[in-house]
LOMARVEX-673974 format. One line per field, with one value per residue (C-alpha): residue number from 1; x negated, y, z. Coordinates in steps of 0.001 Angstrom, whole numbers, padded with zeros to 6 digits. Layout:
BEGIN
nr (NUM ...) $
X (X ...) $
Y (Y ...) $
Z (Z ...) $
***
This chain:
BEGIN
nr (1 2 3 4 5 6 7 8 9 10 11 12 13 14 15 16 17 18 19 20 21 22 23 24 25 26 27 28 29 30 31 32 33 34 35 36 37 38 39 40 41 42 43 44 45 46 47 48 49 50 51 52 53 54 55 56 57 58 59 60 61 62 63 64 65 66 67 68 69 70 71 72 73 74 75 76 77 78 79 80 81 82 83 84 85 86 87 88 89 90 91 92 93 94 95 96 97 98 99 100 101 102 103 104 105 106 107 108 109 110 111 112 113 114 115 116 117 118 119 120 121 122 123 124 125 126 127 128 129 130 131 132 133 134 135 136 137 138 139 140 141 142 143 144 145 146 147 148 149 150 151 152 153 154 155 156 157 158 159 160 161 162 163 164 165 166 167 168 169 170 171 172 173 174 175 176 177 178 179 180 181 182 183 184 185 186 187 188 189 190 191 192 193 194 195 196 197 198 199 200 201 202 203 204 205 206 207 208 209 210 211 212 213 214 215 216 217 218 219 220 221 222 223 224 225 226 227 228 229 230 231 232 233 234 235 236 237 238 239 240 241 242 243 244 245 246 247 248 249 250 251 252 253 254 255 256 257 258 259 260 261 262 263 264 265 266 267 268 269 270 271 272 273 274 275 276 277 278 279 280 281 282 283 284 285 286 287 288 289 290 291 292 293 294 295 296 297 298 299 300 301 302 303 304 305 306 307 308 309 310 311 312 313 314 315 316 317 318 319 320 321 322 323 324 325 326 327 328 329 330 331 332 333 334 335 336 337 338 339 340 341 342 343 344 345 346 347 348 349 350 351 352 353 354 355 356 357 358 359 360 361 362 363 364 365 366 367 368 369 370 371 372 373 374 375 376 377 378 379 380 381 382 383 384 385 386 387 388 389 390 391 392 393 394 395 396 397 398 399 400 401 402 403 404 405 406 407 408 409 410 411 412 413 414 415 416 417 418 419 420 421 422 423 424 425 426 427 428 429 430 431 432 433 434 435 436 437 438 439 440 441 442 443 444 445 446 447 448 449 450 451 452 453 454 455 456 457 458 459 460 461 462 463 464 465 466 467 468 469 470 471 472 473 474 475 476 477 478 479 480 481 482 483 484 485 486 487 488 489 490 491 492 493 494 495 496 497 498 499 500 501 502 503 504 505 506 507 508 509 510 511 512 513 514 515 516 517 518 519 520 521 522 523 524 525 526 527 528 529 530 531 532 533 534 535 536 537 538 539 540 541 542 543 544 545 546 547 548 549 550 551 552 553 554 555 556 557 558 559 560 561 562 563 564 565 566 567 568 569 570 571 572 573 574 575 576 577 578 579 580 581 582 583 584 585 586 587 588 589 590 591 592 593 594 595 596 597 598 599 600 601 602 603 604 605 606 607 608 609 610 611 612 613 614 615 616 617 618 619 620 621 622 623 624 625 626 627 628 629 630 631 632 633 634 635 636 637 638 639 640 641 642 643 644 645 646 647 648 649 650 651 652 653 654 655 656 657 658 659 660 661 662 663 664 665 666 667 668 669 670 671 672 673 674 675 676 677 678 679 680 681 682 683 684 685 686 687 688 689 690 691 692 693 694 695 696 697 698 699 700 701 702 703 704 705 706 707 708 709 710 711 712 713 714 715 716 717 718 719 720 721 722 723 724 725 726 727 728 729 730 731 732 733 734 735 736 737 738 739 740 741 742 743 744 745 746 747 748 749 750 751 752 753 754 755 756 757 758 759 760 761 762 763 764 765 766 767 768 769 770 771 772 773 774 775 776 777 778 779 780 781 782 783 784 785 786 787 788 789 790 791 792 793 794 795 796 797 798 799 800 801 802 803 804 805 806 807 808 809 810 811 812 813 814 815 816 817 818 819 820 821 822 823 824 825 826 827 828 829 830 831 832 833 834 835 836 837 838 839 840 841 842 843 844 845 846 847 848 849 850 851 852 853 854 855 856 857 858 859 860 861 862 863 864 865 866 867 868 869 870 871 872 873 874 875 876 877 878 879 880 881 882 883 884 885 886 887 888 889 890 891 892 893 894 895 896 897 898 899 900 901 902 903 904 905 906 907 908 909 910 911 912 913 914 915 916 917 918) $
X (-098347 -095236 -093860 -093300 -092974 -095892 -095273 -097843 -095318 -093626 -092637 -095328 -094122 -097331 -098185 -101690 -102697 -103845 -106705 -107458 -109566 -107833 -110252 -108584 -104948 -104919 -105846 -102966 -100535 -101697 -101286 -097688 -096924 -098519 -096660 -099830 -102811 -104560 -102035 -104376 -105878 -108518 -108837 -112299 -113890 -114027 -110995 -109079 -109120 -105341 -104763 -101041 -100654 -102774 -100437 -097367 -098730 -099464 -095904 -094527 -096514 -095331 -091737 -092192 -093233 -090015 -090861 -088623 -091480 -091143 -093425 -093028 -095523 -096685 -097985 -098589 -100718 -099623 -097607 -098058 -096330 -094560 -090809 -091212 -092987 -091434 -088688 -091207 -093384 -090439 -089747 -093346 -093204 -089976 -091548 -094108 -091600 -088478 -089402 -085833 -085007 -081259 -081740 -084471 -082219 -079445 -081906 -083575 -080291 -079739 -083321 -083280 -080196 -082102 -085102 -082932 -081936 -085335 -088612 -091517 -093694 -096082 -093831 -090762 -092798 -093839 -090235 -089159 -092041 -090753 -087229 -088529 -089592 -086696 -083738 -081146 -081988 -081005 -077513 -077021 -078770 -076505 -078432 -081517 -080096 -077662 -073937 -072254 -074201 -075933 -077339 -080280 -082978 -083800 -085659 -084465 -084915 -087898 -089086 -091510 -088704 -086589 -089468 -090036 -086351 -086418 -089567 -088232 -085051 -087017 -089007 -085956 -085353 -088964 -092543 -093046 -096206 -096926 -099314 -101215 -102746 -105404 -106165 -108004 -104722 -103663 -104368 -106150 -103041 -100749 -103228 -103355 -099569 -099374 -101954 -100042 -096791 -098308 -099994 -096674 -094757 -095690 -093949 -095620 -098912 -100598 -102690 -105091 -106843 -110180 -113611 -116246 -118409 -115563 -116286 -113592 -113446 -113100 -110473 -108356 -109148 -107537 -106508 -106240 -107903 -108832 -108967 -111399 -111436 -114375 -113227 -115600 -115450 -115479 -117965 -116667 -117008 -115089 -112351 -112040 -111762 -109030 -107052 -107387 -104655 -102119 -102569 -101157 -104001 -106139 -104202 -106782 -109620 -113173 -113632 -110433 -111351 -114835 -113475 -110791 -113084 -115681 -113019 -111788 -115257 -114578 -111830 -108594 -106357 -107954 -107302 -103651 -103303 -104950 -102512 -099591 -100972 -101314 -097707 -096515 -098455 -096817 -100099 -099048 -095733 -094550 -092921 -091763 -094128 -097097 -098904 -098983 -099992 -097247 -097587 -101007 -101315 -104655 -106493 -104411 -105473 -103166 -105164 -108455 -107100 -106142 -109310 -111617 -109724 -111537 -109168 -110405 -110134 -107008 -108990 -111932 -109590 -108090 -111514 -112649 -109895 -110888 -113624 -116903 -117109 -113537 -113999 -117073 -115066 -112338 -114891 -116706 -113420 -112370 -115750 -115622 -111928 -112681 -114979 -112302 -109918 -106144 -105283 -107310 -106963 -107423 -108045 -110829 -112418 -112300 -113942 -116736 -117223 -117805 -115562 -114466 -110787 -110475 -112235 -109985 -106864 -108228 -108999 -105564 -103862 -105941 -105114 -101389 -100976 -103219 -103694 -100248 -097667 -099151 -097710 -100601 -103145 -101257 -104266 -102963 -099753 -099117 -097804 -098204 -097586 -095382 -097660 -097724 -101211 -102829 -100235 -100196 -102573 -102129 -102732 -103210 -103366 -104547 -101600 -103142 -105606 -107985 -108473 -110766 -112796 -113128 -114348 -116906 -118289 -119823 -121678 -124871 -124958 -127601 -125540 -122412 -124265 -125687 -122386 -120417 -122865 -122543 -118751 -118807 -120875 -118605 -115245 -116267 -116813 -113613 -111013 -110006 -109105 -105403 -103871 -104311 -104734 -107655 -109316 -108977 -110581 -113657 -113775 -113800 -116616 -118780 -118276 -119477 -122318 -123388 -123515 -121993 -123062 -121435 -118269 -117777 -116151 -113785 -112782 -112274 -110170 -108098 -107524 -106650 -104281 -100852 -097609 -096927 -094880 -097599 -100392 -100110 -100311 -103049 -105195 -104804 -106145 -109180 -109836 -109446 -112011 -114334 -114059 -114764 -117858 -116739 -116310 -118995 -117828 -120067 -118536 -115004 -115959 -117490 -114198 -112469 -114913 -116472 -114977 -116862 -113716 -110952 -108028 -104832 -104928 -101928 -103778 -106910 -104788 -103243 -106731 -107842 -104828 -105575 -109190 -108285 -105715 -107881 -110325 -113720 -112323 -114132 -117729 -118175 -120547 -117818 -114756 -115166 -115064 -111678 -109575 -111805 -111499 -107750 -107433 -109215 -107031 -103818 -104976 -105639 -102037 -100894 -099183 -100622 -098758 -099758 -103294 -103480 -102463 -105042 -107781 -107053 -107304 -110553 -112014 -111131 -112530 -115764 -116182 -115874 -118007 -120764 -120446 -118747 -121850 -122629 -122674 -119795 -117586 -118386 -117369 -114047 -113350 -114157 -111660 -109023 -109613 -109315 -106030 -104661 -105575 -103659 -100648 -100692 -101720 -104334 -105238 -105847 -107774 -109884 -110697 -111666 -113833 -115484 -116465 -117763 -119942 -121360 -122182 -123577 -126047 -127146 -127391 -129053 -130173 -128750 -130231 -129270 -126981 -124514 -124242 -123601 -120713 -119278 -119491 -117633 -114797 -114308 -114258 -111382 -109221 -110190 -109265 -105818 -105427 -106184 -109412 -111188 -114337 -115040 -114407 -116801 -119468 -119330 -119341 -122396 -124115 -123298 -124752 -127903 -128544 -127914 -130111 -132946 -132571 -132613 -136174 -134959 -131503 -128725 -126579 -123006 -121477 -122924 -120560 -117533 -118818 -119104 -115662 -114192 -116076 -114504 -111053 -111781 -112982 -109854 -107656 -109569 -109044 -112733 -111978 -115285 -117300 -114911 -115196 -118995 -119088 -116649 -118760 -121792 -119680 -118797 -122477 -123547 -120758 -121592 -125294 -124704 -121704 -121477 -119260 -116524 -116454 -113318 -114890 -115446 -111705 -111095 -113489 -112130 -108638 -109689 -111410 -108150 -106212 -108771 -108616 -104854 -105165 -107467 -104736 -106503 -103522 -104343 -107935 -106616 -104176 -106936 -109157 -106287 -105757 -109475 -109406 -106396 -108219 -111253 -109172 -107079 -110229 -112194 -109638 -106845 -103695 -101743 -104017 -102930 -105386 -103689 -100301 -101593 -103164 -099990 -098153 -100618 -100594 -096809 -096981 -099257 -097013 -094087 -096014 -097001 -093344 -093190 -090565 -089751 -093394 -093553 -090493 -091983 -095272 -093659 -091327 -094346 -096181 -093220 -092905 -096579 -096385 -093289 -095039 -098211 -096864 -093175 -090219 -090817 -094156 -095396 -096600 -093101 -091635 -094036 -092948 -089297 -090091 -091875 -089023 -086624 -088546 -088699 -084936 -084495 -086541 -084236 -081188 -080034 -079528 -077232 -079634 -082564 -080927 -080251 -083908 -085204 -082848 -083966 -087608 -086884 -085155 -088111 -090611 -088615 -088478 -092203 -093728 -091246 -088862 -091492 -094271 -095545 -094746 -091089 -091249 -092572 -089690 -087189 -088760 -088390 -084770 -084050 -085305 -082736 -079943 -080802 -080767 -077286 -076109 -075825 -077641 -076338 -077615 -080971 -081284 -080486 -082874 -085715 -085108 -085454 -088694 -090036 -089328 -091219 -094403 -094370 -094165 -096609 -099186 -098815 -097107 -100137 -100826 -100950 -098121 -095908 -096483 -095488 -092363 -091391 -091870 -089649 -086939 -087141 -086569 -083233 -082214 -082783 -080562 -077828 -078124 -079705 -082524 -083281 -083953 -085804 -088128 -088847 -089755 -092139 -093841 -094536 -095733 -098159 -099662 -100219 -101618 -104103 -105336 -105588 -107426 -109477 -108271 -107271 -106630 -104097 -101398 -101840 -101374 -098152 -096629 -097697 -096033 -092827 -092730 -093217 -090321 -088222 -088799 -087571) $
Y (103890 102653 099120 097249 093712 092071 092603 090043 087228 087323 084673 083994 083691 081891 078714 078856 075762 078410 079065 075525 072878 069626 067848 069643 069157 065712 063656 065208 064547 060943 060468 061743 059435 056302 055846 054372 055441 057727 059376 062213 064762 067295 070536 071585 074907 078666 080880 082731 079895 079531 076189 076894 077478 074439 072215 073832 073223 069552 069098 070875 068595 065507 066636 067310 063670 062508 062540 064382 065714 068551 070576 071186 073710 073223 076762 078019 081041 083867 081607 082132 080214 083366 083978 087732 087252 083969 085598 088013 085114 083439 086711 086861 083189 083721 086638 084181 081631 083612 086416 087563 090185 089515 085772 086341 088599 085994 083237 085344 085869 082108 081406 084080 082437 079180 080935 082104 078511 076808 076897 078346 075234 074248 071358 073596 076181 073482 072432 076019 076481 073526 074953 078277 076427 073927 076099 073676 071300 073935 074120 070352 069057 066013 064678 064309 064220 061339 061041 062527 065822 066890 070273 071044 070845 072517 072528 069072 067481 065455 067930 065551 063060 065816 066877 063259 062881 066026 065016 061488 062965 065215 062227 060031 061240 061366 062136 064706 066798 068063 070927 072464 075691 075763 072543 074362 075684 072138 070625 067269 065558 066998 066307 062628 062458 063902 061431 058550 059833 060035 056626 055032 056288 055525 058618 061128 062874 064997 067774 069537 072691 072849 074472 073331 071814 069906 066236 063874 061776 064893 066589 063460 061073 057683 058206 054996 056640 060161 061891 064796 067606 069967 073340 076124 079356 078629 080007 081519 078259 076246 078891 078886 075097 075244 077987 077030 074345 076915 079125 078412 076754 079256 082268 083336 085283 084767 088448 088516 085274 086463 089728 087926 085385 088025 090189 087425 086712 083013 083271 081471 083863 086809 085056 084635 088289 089357 087191 088816 092233 091208 090006 093230 095230 093315 091749 088153 086360 083040 080539 077208 077559 078302 081589 083180 086561 089136 090367 091853 092782 091011 093742 096593 099405 097903 094663 096539 098653 095554 093597 096510 097651 097584 096105 098733 101669 103115 103118 104848 107486 108094 108352 110819 113198 113085 115145 113253 112512 111216 109098 107550 106646 104967 102991 101887 100900 098736 097017 096081 095135 092728 090785 090312 088130 088261 090802 093825 095323 098908 100595 098197 098534 102322 102101 100039 102826 105276 107992 111080 111565 113995 111618 108788 110828 111775 108132 106874 109606 108694 104992 105496 108091 106457 102761 101917 104372 105203 102601 103125 102022 099930 098003 097530 096621 098254 095828 098350 096417 093850 091073 088041 087012 089960 090974 094384 095992 098277 095933 096211 093367 093326 093408 090740 088020 088970 092570 091757 089519 092331 094745 092302 091467 094938 094269 092234 088886 090126 093199 091090 088838 091795 093651 090504 089695 093223 093006 089594 090890 093899 092136 089267 091801 093733 091273 088358 085124 085542 084224 082018 085146 086370 082953 083132 086586 085182 082210 084639 086698 083679 082457 085774 085850 082390 081195 077717 076959 080114 079258 075929 077174 079431 076611 074374 077017 077423 073675 073263 076219 075067 076062 075497 072377 070977 071556 068349 065969 068001 068286 064613 063829 066004 064225 060843 061942 063120 059850 057994 060140 061854 065255 066720 067057 070073 071914 071313 072353 075550 076214 076120 078338 080610 083701 083260 081643 082965 080669 081727 080755 078414 076611 076101 075034 072291 071120 071209 069123 066557 066415 066009 063250 061180 058766 059850 063060 065371 064396 063531 066431 068860 067340 069491 072607 071819 073648 076738 076833 076299 079203 081532 080444 080826 084290 085120 084042 086787 084276 085650 083405 080220 081586 082088 078475 077257 079484 078253 074653 075469 076922 073825 071490 073455 073582 069797 069185 071783 073069 076106 078293 077307 079659 077720 078088 081805 082325 080543 082572 085779 084820 084093 087480 089335 087559 088356 091994 091969 090452 093245 090855 093323 092078 088449 089835 092025 089102 086876 089491 090540 086898 086813 089852 088281 085001 086800 088674 085370 083564 086206 088909 092257 094017 091574 092684 089875 091350 094724 093129 091870 095420 096697 094138 094750 098520 098166 096495 098986 101886 100369 099936 103609 102828 105408 105949 102199 101987 104883 103211 099997 101869 103833 100557 099129 102225 102079 098424 099015 102103 100294 097322 099423 100183 100863 102115 101968 098840 098771 098583 101932 103889 102067 102406 106173 106062 104281 106566 109557 108026 107649 111254 112477 110636 112408 115772 116132 117276 118974 115912 113646 115692 115708 111904 111291 113548 111366 108307 109819 110453 106949 105297 107299 106410 102735 101965 104802 107871 105915 102730 101334 101698 105372 105623 104245 106713 109641 108670 108851 112181 113457 112316 113800 117143 117007 116129 119114 121348 121870 120734 122491 121177 117715 117805 118885 116072 113638 114635 114258 110801 109801 110829 108750 105725 105850 106028 103376 100928 101317 103407 100364 099300 098838 101538 104081 103110 103585 106934 108158 107496 109586 112391 112357 112997 115975 117323 117081 118866 121673 122190 120460 117789 117198 116400 114173 112203 111712 110467 108038 106566 106000 104326 102071 101063 100060 098136 096211 095282 094215 092559 091941 093645 092111 093466 095783 098305 098533 098915 101811 103423 103126 104767 107649 108040 108224 111127 112930 112540 113905 116962 117449 117252 113881 112276 109423 108278 108701 106454 103783 103691 103543 100710 098799 099285 098209 094997 094192 094719 092541 089742 089903 090849 089551 091502 092454 093752 097331 098172 097414 099859 102505 101760 102138 105445 106712 105618 107366 110635 110422 109478 112474 114751 113433 114248 110590 111047 107814 105849 107630 106944 103236 102873 104566 102362 099320 100723 101357 097770 096447 098468 097523 093820 093878 096421 096360 098834 101150 101611 105133 104289 103546 107137 108422 106233 107527 111116 110584 108986 111823 114359 112744 112243 115959 116839 114634 116470 113520 115696 113594 110421 112440 113944 110530 109178 112084 111748 108068 109044 111591 109010 106583 109273 110578 107052 106145 109349 109348 112697 114588 114482 115229 112945 114311 117833 116830 115222 118092 120580 118519 118486 122242 122726 120437 122757 125713) $
Z (101342 099582 099441 096216 094904 093156 089408 088305 087850 084435 081956 079379 075804 074858 076654 078021 076108 073668 076064 077308 075566 074811 077169 080054 079093 077459 080588 082499 079655 079396 083137 082967 080075 081485 084761 086257 088401 089045 091345 092418 090030 091072 089101 090281 089352 090027 090503 087774 085238 085148 086876 087303 083590 082800 084844 083271 079774 080500 081759 078674 076367 078231 077935 074216 073964 075615 079325 081821 083900 086362 088621 092353 093654 097227 097523 101079 100184 102481 104815 108541 111374 112513 112373 111893 108564 107403 105347 103828 102748 101010 099174 097916 096960 094978 093142 091750 090503 089498 087064 086449 089075 089200 089565 092143 094238 094329 095134 097819 099654 099809 100855 103537 105034 105227 106818 109689 110523 110630 112483 110444 110544 107777 106686 106464 104552 102086 101666 101000 098582 096541 096620 095285 092124 092077 093187 091832 094691 097235 095750 095909 099037 099085 096098 098227 101758 101239 101744 103651 103335 106523 107513 105270 107911 111182 114445 115520 112080 111037 108465 106799 106175 104649 102412 101397 100507 098368 096494 095960 094504 092151 090854 090305 086721 085545 086533 089292 089538 093056 092479 095412 093981 096707 098546 101353 102733 103706 107088 107062 108427 105793 102991 103961 104019 100483 099192 100776 099289 095793 096129 096978 093914 090326 088966 091300 090518 093174 091591 093969 092799 094564 094552 092085 094826 096530 097165 095901 099063 101229 099067 098597 101462 101059 097441 095451 092428 091418 088054 088350 085761 086143 084853 083831 081835 078089 075625 072382 070441 073043 073210 069433 069371 072017 070262 066634 066585 067758 064694 061279 059380 057524 058769 061313 059741 060946 061804 063840 065607 066494 067903 069870 071508 072350 073996 076330 077810 078234 080861 079885 081793 080009 076686 077575 078552 075285 073285 075090 074150 070499 070446 072094 069487 066601 065506 066225 066377 067811 065448 066857 069762 067485 066891 063463 062064 061792 058178 057603 061262 061726 059890 061275 063541 066163 066137 066383 069241 071252 070520 071252 074338 077635 080249 082663 080258 081943 085183 083517 082116 085551 087181 084538 085615 089292 090941 090773 094509 094668 091536 093131 096249 094174 092154 095318 096956 093988 093775 097456 097261 094416 096740 099393 097426 097093 099812 100841 104375 103256 106617 107555 104132 104364 107784 106220 103661 106564 105174 107038 107807 104891 102507 103648 102890 099468 098658 099746 097689 094622 095034 095569 092829 090238 090892 092310 090949 087532 085096 082666 085267 087872 089140 092683 094467 097858 100479 103319 106566 104900 103710 106017 104876 106697 109306 110931 108432 105457 102536 098785 096266 092657 090254 088008 088876 086081 087213 090113 087811 085238 087910 089302 085860 085837 089104 089050 090851 093298 094111 094629 097054 098964 099291 100131 102942 104338 104203 105839 108760 109151 108849 111101 113901 113189 111966 114210 112482 113234 110038 107037 104893 106988 106721 102925 102966 104713 102342 099390 100907 101662 098087 096646 099165 098000 101615 101607 105184 106522 104602 106371 109601 107649 105311 108328 110067 106909 106634 110290 110549 111621 113237 116926 116237 113991 116512 118579 115609 113981 117090 117827 114369 115112 118375 116677 114111 116868 118759 115507 115021 111794 113507 115748 119374 120004 117049 118336 121868 120485 118706 122085 123942 121322 119767 116518 115112 117379 116672 118436 122091 121723 118928 121036 124003 121861 120915 124556 125615 122919 124086 127740 127140 124810 126456 125238 123789 126215 127002 130673 131261 130122 131745 134850 132665 131106 133776 133517 129714 130034 132481 130087 127162 129168 130240 126592 125892 128315 130641 133870 136290 134489 134165 137938 138566 136037 137495 141038 139790 137972 141175 143191 140505 140226 144002 144105 141026 141461 145036 146537 146251 142657 139689 138142 141215 141493 137837 138452 141607 139730 137010 139659 141287 137987 137193 140658 140065 136763 138545 141123 143933 145056 148546 147460 144478 146775 149051 146102 144401 147667 148164 144579 145290 148453 146669 143602 145798 147339 143990 141862 144259 145254 142237 139486 136647 137459 140949 139281 137395 140685 142125 139062 139337 143057 142515 140051 142729 145435 143155 142567 146352 146878 148762 146697 148773 148822 145084 144482 146611 144573 141262 142363 143364 139932 138267 140358 139431 135723 135634 137384 135036 131864 130868 127349 126336 128961 128871 127633 131139 132250 130043 131432 135012 134586 133022 136090 138474 136746 137319 141042 141280 139496 142011 144805 143134 142220 138678 137895 138912 136999 133819 134111 134425 131595 129399 130224 129416 126036 125261 126373 124408 121319 121563 122333 120130 117613 117371 115570 117654 119264 122724 121936 121447 124955 126589 124591 125699 129319 128719 127302 130374 132777 131004 131407 135122 135557 134146 130824 128723 125413 125513 126360 123440 121068 122325 121858 118247 117552 119136 117010 113840 114809 115754 112585 110465 112351 113718 111197 111367 112562 115423 119077 120154 117877 119296 122862 122015 120325 123584 125565 123006 123144 126893 126352 123618 126019 128779 126407 125438 122044 122760 119075 118242 121335 120204 116741 118232 120663 118024 115791 118688 119443 115782 115740 119022 117937 114721 116532 119698 119049 120711 124171 125379 128155 125575 124081 127565 128154 124893 125886 129231 127541 125083 128007 129540 126211 125773 129290 128374 125388 127661 126279 129694 128618 125896 128312 130930 128296 127213 130791 131706 128611 129610 133190 132085 129856 132689 135113 132538 131794 135158 137719 139955 142566 140325 140922 137286 138015 140937 138543 136163 139002 140013 136451 136317 139615 138144 135343 137743 139909 136865 136018 139561 140627 143934 145457 142473 142619 146376 146064 143122 145041 148087 145853 144385 147908 148906 145890 146499 150184 149235 146336 147565 151341 153710 153934 150228 148808 146385 149395 150543 147108 147061 150521 149336 146287 148435 150985 148209 147237 150870 151515 148546 150067 153380 155188 156525 159620 157611 154957 157560 159097 155663 155013 158389 157661 154167 155645 158012 155126 152809 155391 156124 152431 151535 154734 155976 152866 149164 146446 147866 151400 150026 148232 151351 153616 151257 151208 155028 155146 152731 154928 157880 155839) $
***
């Protein structure tokens, strides 16, 4: 995919009053001329009617009558409270308001400078949106900031006061129209502030574009008065009445008029586009702002060609040149894309279409070559990974707003409802509600599906989306509404605990805090659950240390509230044990999860599926501790319970239990048994979840690693490539799973001698992970480590050391200095130092790694034996054979105890001791 800027914004030479009835425009003009209420105007109706142009035309008419009116557009479409995409959003916003490329480039440089100095909150975004339309204010902030000039605005500024000052300045010379192109994007708090601002100033009109079924008191709460204009597609007669005054009297023939109005199908934007085409073709001209025929052009072939043209004819011509199967895929893709709204996540849509990898490639090529790059067609704009509305996904958008409408007009209403419902079900399971753009996608689908009830949570999520700094005020307003009885407490609690609408964890935490601090905010029967919900949300935020504190508090609260042996207390203790496991605190985790297993058997019985889950969790800790036989015993108990419980198909856990059992067997050197179990896991996962499911990708990844561990490197690499193809087709080429799999495939490529291919794979993985998680994340640290080893293989030792040190610093910052992952990073660094001949540096680094695993895992852990063996190797090279031998003897004792007499690690240490004797 290739990146480009949305070409849809260009200056119209014909004001769209030519497509609007006077009944729409006149009330706005009168309001701007009167200097009196109403201060709030609702433009209610379906999309694609040209509300922006309608507002612009009303302002133009008012100015022609002597008013100095101006428009400030509060347009937050595409904005996300994320610094990484904030500058991109401003660039997209500028493309809408500044059609001249040279002027836009100069303006963009100034705006990007501002973006680097401010926090990306909703209020700041609104301020920048206004400045995109009113750039002169940016060059003279003193006019609206006071004297002496102060810094524009920033993290410590009261952004709402700054916005108020700017808007007051803009209204000082005449009426100001604040136009919100989509009122749903506003939070309730911000909407009320705008209404109050408009109510308090006679020369300010707030125009909210809203859905046809929007209630006035909900869209503009607290407004002193509301002017509501119900917009709807025009029939031919209404269009003719609206357009006729713009033509020179008598110059428009009846035949031409009839053809024109039929061709525009009642949509004002389509009428405007058709007029532009007629002017470009020399059929019409503009004289003093009015349309007139150009010579005898009305009866010309050029006029007939424009009026008879199908807006989708270039697409039909392109499809006619494609093979029938490929043309069908393109047509299906466009029909489905038209239902999704402004931005189309292409990978997820292609997954919905259930295409093979080859078909996917053919479709993408056809789209890029024909619908993006071909100027005669140019239906789509390719935003690749760059659009902030749908972050991290390959995204297309329609080049003009009317194109999606034209495509859907050829699909019956029943078919639109059916397909939109199918897409809604699919996307709701695949696409988390991580951005404003995703919320808008679901709103569009529910509108086409005709499911108003299902739309409500998505509209609510869209309204309540906010930046981190906005969250406290917003959540407090929700709690106030709940206490007052205007918002249902159960619905808000479900928002905290359910994943049906997965707000970001920080957003739900803000709501939870507001609940907990407000008297009456949390119902008494739920107050004891607050710490447990908090612990889960903190864990979801990837703050493991804070999550452990919250989980420990939740356990104590639930013990007091429900009793130590209660189901609630057991659930809290299980959560605490899992978090301790993730932190590397394996012995406390083992003790907690062993207690959970004992209590689960008492509560539900030894053969209950919840007891099976407890076996599974405990086995995961035991495997990490190297207590492989115990881990295998618990996994086999889990399997036995699940198999006995499953009269019908096996349950979802069985596949993962077989998967974990295969890992244990691999660690014990039982490769044949491990491969047999992972093959069963593949079959179960395929039958339960489908051959192209994300869970299938996880199991296939493990199968790949087990094949590699068994020495079957070519087969493992082939399996890895097959897994990558499936993941790219099903999860999207930019998904975290693809990034993880690329890292593993890179390791196999390195082991099979293709270091260049390995470097390419790992750089691709790191690019994806940085885009998904940011530059400070364990996945990125892992990529840097892998890159270091690849550079070592290529003989680039200096570059390799730099990458490994960068990864190590990242791990220490994220995990803490005594985490086992840090020990692994030190071990990797020591290998590079040894290769460079820095044996003292390698020795000291390995001693530090040994100390960490002894502290974090205990002195008898199998990883301690491995650390001792690595240190002994360097000591031997330095001639310190006595100390090296002592280290290996201790390592052998630990290995034999951990592996209960023998195993892969014992063999490695025994061989090292034998070589020491030689």
